[in-house]
C-alpha positions in Angstrom: 87.6 -116.7 -54.6 86.2 -114.2 -52.1 88.7 -111.9 -50.4 88.5 -108.9 -48.2 85.3 -107.3 -46.9 85.8 -109.1 -43.6 84.6 -106.0 -41.7 81.3 -106.0 -43.6 80.8 -109.7 -43.0 81.6 -109.1 -39.3 79.0 -106.3 -39.1 76.4 -108.6 -40.7 77.1 -111.3 -38.1 76.9 -108.8 -35.2 73.7 -107.4 -36.6 71.9 -110.7 -37.1 73.3 -112.6 -34.2 73.8 -110.2 -31.3 71.2 -111.2 -28.8 68.9 -108.5 -27.5 66.0 -109.0 -25.2 63.5 -108.6 -28.0 65.4 -110.3 -30.9 63.2 -113.4 -30.7 60.1 -111.3 -31.5 61.4 -108.7 -33.9 62.4 -109.0 -37.5 65.9 -107.8 -38.3 66.6 -105.8 -41.5 69.9 -104.9 -43.1 70.6 -103.0 -46.3 73.8 -103.1 -48.4 73.6 -100.3 -50.9 75.9 -98.7 -53.4 76.9 -98.5 -57.0 76.5 -101.6 -59.3 79.4 -104.0 -59.5 81.0 -103.3 -56.1 80.3 -106.7 -54.5 77.0 -106.4 -52.6 75.7 -109.8 -53.9 79.1 -111.4 -53.3 79.1 -110.2 -49.7 75.6 -111.7 -49.1 76.7 -115.0 -50.7 79.8 -115.2 -48.4 77.8 -114.2 -45.3 75.2 -117.0 -46.0 78.0 -119.5 -46.8 79.6 -118.8 -43.4 76.4 -118.7 -41.4 74.4 -121.3 -43.3 74.0 -123.6 -40.2 72.5 -120.6 -38.2 69.5 -120.3 -40.4 66.6 -122.8 -40.7 65.9 -121.6 -44.3 67.7 -119.3 -46.7 65.4 -117.7 -49.3 67.2 -115.9 -52.2 64.9 -113.5 -54.2 65.9 -111.7 -57.3 64.3 -108.4 -56.5 65.2 -106.7 -59.8 61.5 -106.4 -60.7 58.1 -107.3 -59.4 58.0 -110.1 -61.9 61.3 -111.7 -60.7 60.1 -111.4 -57.1 56.8 -113.1 -57.9 58.7 -115.9 -59.9 61.0 -116.5 -56.9 58.0 -116.7 -54.5 56.2 -119.1 -56.8 59.4 -121.3 -56.8 59.5 -121.2 -53.0 55.9 -122.3 -52.8 56.4 -125.1 -55.3 59.6 -126.4 -53.6 57.8 -126.5 -50.2 54.7 -128.4 -51.6 52.5 -125.4 -51.4 50.3 -124.1 -54.1 52.2 -121.9 -56.6 50.8 -118.6 -55.5 53.3 -116.0 -54.1 50.8 -115.2 -51.3 50.9 -118.7 -50.0 54.7 -118.7 -50.0 54.8 -115.4 -48.1 52.2 -116.7 -45.6 54.2 -119.9 -45.0 57.5 -118.0 -44.6 55.8 -115.6 -42.2 54.5 -118.6 -40.1 58.0 -120.1 -39.6 59.1 -120.2 -36.0 62.8 -120.8 -36.8 65.5 -118.3 -37.7 65.2 -117.8 -41.4 66.8 -115.2 -43.7 65.3 -113.8 -46.8 67.6 -112.0 -49.2 66.2 -109.5 -51.7 69.0 -109.1 -54.2 69.2 -106.2 -56.7 66.2 -104.2 -55.3 67.3 -101.3 -57.5 64.1 -100.3 -59.3 61.2 -100.9 -56.9 60.4 -98.2 -54.3 60.8 -99.2 -50.7 57.0 -99.3 -50.3 56.7 -101.6 -53.3 59.3 -104.0 -51.9 57.6 -103.9 -48.5 54.6 -105.4 -50.2 56.6 -108.6 -50.8 57.8 -109.1 -47.2 56.4 -112.0 -45.3 53.8 -111.2 -42.7 54.8 -111.4 -39.0 57.6 -110.0 -37.0 60.1 -112.9 -37.1 62.9 -113.7 -39.5 65.7 -111.7 -41.1 65.7 -109.6 -44.2 68.8 -108.6 -46.1 68.5 -106.3 -49.0 71.0 -105.3 -51.7 70.3 -102.2 -53.8 71.7 -99.4 -55.8 68.8 -97.3 -54.4 69.8 -95.7 -51.1 66.1 -94.8 -50.5 65.7 -98.4 -49.3 67.1 -97.1 -46.0 63.5 -96.2 -45.1 62.9 -99.9 -44.5 65.6 -100.1 -41.8 67.4 -97.7 -39.5 70.6 -95.9 -40.5 72.8 -98.0 -38.4 71.4 -101.1 -40.1 72.6 -100.1 -43.6 76.0 -99.9 -45.1 77.1 -98.2 -48.3 
């Protein structure tokens, strides 16, 4: 049972669903960072559960290593009847016109630059990252991260 953290969920909702003039063209990033075991993943799960109908697709990626990211992308490609290459999955996700969200969970070990290499091309979509590594802030602006 998930309790509390309503202010964090509310901040995520405001961030991803507040309309701005350029929100249709620009990808939105958000980072939840902090020590292990404090509930970052649970917050993401609750947010997605509450907002599921607002996203055309939800992509959950175990970002604990390059290998787990590649495995997740291969699985996405296979489930969408693409070839099993991670590149084809990323191209397909990047081509989506709808409002998708891609969650990179446990991005603790990779550098921000390395994680950036696994982002879909294009400027649309939403990216939510959980990490113990506060350096991931370089992928977003300070107001779009929360410890």
